[in-house]
C-alpha positions as CSV (number, residue, x, y, z in Angstrom):
1,M,35.1,-26.2,-4.1
2,V,32.3,-25.7,-6.8
3,T,29.8,-22.6,-6.8
4,V,26.7,-23.0,-8.9
5,T,24.0,-20.2,-9.2
6,A,20.9,-20.6,-10.8
7,T,19.1,-18.4,-13.0
8,A,15.4,-18.6,-14.3
9,A,14.3,-17.9,-17.4
10,T,11.6,-15.5,-18.6
11,G,8.1,-17.0,-16.9
12,Y,10.1,-19.1,-13.7
13,T,11.5,-17.9,-10.6
14,F,14.0,-20.1,-8.8
15,T,12.2,-21.4,-5.3
16,G,15.4,-23.0,-4.3
17,W,18.2,-26.6,-3.9
18,S,17.9,-30.0,-3.1
19,G,20.3,-32.5,-2.6
20,A,24.3,-31.2,-1.4
21,C,22.7,-27.7,-1.2
22,S,19.6,-26.1,0.5
23,G,18.4,-22.9,0.4
24,T,17.8,-20.0,-2.4
25,G,20.9,-18.5,-2.4
26,A,24.7,-19.8,-4.1
27,C,25.5,-22.9,-4.0
28,V,28.8,-24.0,-2.6
29,V,29.9,-27.6,-3.3
30,T,32.9,-29.4,-1.3
31,M,34.0,-32.3,-4.0
32,N,34.6,-34.9,-1.3
33,A,32.5,-37.4,-3.5
34,D,30.6,-37.7,-6.2
35,K,27.4,-34.8,-5.0
36,T,24.2,-34.3,-6.8
37,I,22.1,-30.7,-6.5
38,T,18.9,-30.2,-7.9
39,A,17.5,-26.5,-8.9
40,T,14.1,-26.1,-8.8
41,F,11.8,-23.4,-10.4
42,S,7.9,-22.7,-10.8
43,A,5.9,-20.9,-13.4
44,I,4.9,-17.5,-12.4
45,V,1.3,-17.5,-12.4
46,M,-0.4,-14.4,-13.9
47,Y,-4.0,-13.8,-13.9
48,N,-6.3,-10.8,-15.6
49,L,-8.1,-8.4,-13.4
50,T,-10.5,-6.4,-15.5
51,V,-11.9,-3.1,-14.9
52,A,-15.3,-1.1,-15.7
53,V,-17.3,1.5,-15.5
54,S,-20.6,1.4,-15.7
55,P,-22.8,3.6,-17.3
56,A,-19.6,4.5,-19.5
57,G,-18.9,8.0,-19.1
58,A,-20.2,8.2,-15.3
59,G,-17.3,8.6,-13.7
60,T,-12.9,7.0,-13.4
61,T,-11.3,4.6,-12.0
62,N,-7.6,3.9,-10.5
63,P,-6.4,2.1,-12.2
64,A,-8.0,3.1,-15.7
65,A,-11.0,0.9,-16.9
66,G,-9.1,-1.9,-19.2
67,V,-7.3,-5.1,-18.4
68,Y,-4.2,-5.5,-16.0
69,T,-2.4,-8.1,-15.8
70,Y,-0.7,-9.5,-12.4
71,T,1.3,-12.1,-11.0
72,A,-0.6,-14.8,-8.4
73,G,-1.2,-13.4,-4.6
74,T,-1.1,-9.3,-5.7
75,A,-3.6,-7.4,-3.8
76,V,-4.9,-4.5,-6.3
77,T,-6.4,-1.7,-4.7
78,V,-9.3,-0.3,-7.2
79,T,-10.7,3.2,-6.4
80,A,-13.8,5.0,-8.1
81,T,-14.2,8.8,-8.1
82,P,-17.6,9.8,-10.0
83,A,-18.3,12.6,-13.0
84,A,-19.9,15.6,-12.1
85,G,-23.7,14.4,-12.1
86,Y,-22.8,11.1,-11.1
87,V,-22.9,9.6,-7.5
88,F,-20.6,6.3,-7.2
89,S,-23.5,3.2,-6.5
90,G,-20.8,0.2,-5.4
91,W,-18.9,-1.8,-6.6
92,S,-19.5,-5.6,-8.5
93,G,-18.2,-8.5,-9.7
94,A,-15.2,-9.2,-7.3
95,C,-16.1,-6.7,-5.0
96,T,-18.9,-5.3,-3.1
97,G,-19.8,-2.5,-1.5
98,T,-19.0,1.2,-2.0
99,G,-15.2,1.7,-0.4
100,P,-12.3,1.1,-1.9
101,C,-12.5,-2.5,-3.8
102,V,-9.1,-4.7,-3.2
103,V,-8.2,-7.8,-5.6
104,T,-6.5,-9.8,-4.2
105,M,-5.2,-12.2,-7.5
106,S,-6.1,-15.9,-7.2
107,A,-7.7,-16.3,-10.8
108,N,-8.8,-13.8,-13.7
109,K,-11.6,-11.4,-12.0
110,S,-13.2,-8.6,-13.1
111,V,-14.6,-5.4,-10.9
112,T,-17.2,-2.7,-12.2
113,A,-17.6,0.3,-10.8
114,N,-21.3,1.9,-11.1
115,F,-22.4,5.0,-11.0
116,V,-26.4,6.4,-10.8
117,L,-27.3,10.1,-11.2
118,G,-26.9,12.1,-8.6
119,R,-30.1,14.6,-7.9
120,T,-29.5,18.4,-7.8
121,Y,-31.2,20.9,-6.0
122,I,-31.5,24.4,-6.6
123,Y,-33.0,26.4,-4.2
124,L,-35.4,29.2,-5.3
125,P,-35.9,31.6,-2.5
126,W,-39.2,32.9,-4.4
127,I,-41.1,29.5,-4.1
128,A,-39.6,29.2,-0.9
129,K,-41.1,32.2,0.3
130,N,-44.0,31.5,-1.2
131,K,-44.2,27.7,-0.2
132,V,-47.5,26.7,0.6
133,N,-48.4,23.9,4.0
């Protein structure tokens, strides 16, 4: 009986056996005849997600603005928080709307959190009291 194991090199993942073995665990072969086994590996695919804020300084994102690398198929959630005096107006790029942005990494992608100046209302009692209709 011979036990064969597979170890993937950096940047690859072991995907399974073929021939005298199957599955992804250790391969145990009973040598009662000539046997052939093949270990199959696949490259790990990585993609970049670029996160930006517009205009600069108007808010923050989580993860912070920058470029991040993720394995293909990874779902990345990006959230936005406005700075004082700003409101979040929505996403552009790989996301739309104003809720949390969830990007599934199937290619290089980018998202931008867009902010606008908020309105500030100041109550001035003497104006309200003397308001003319």
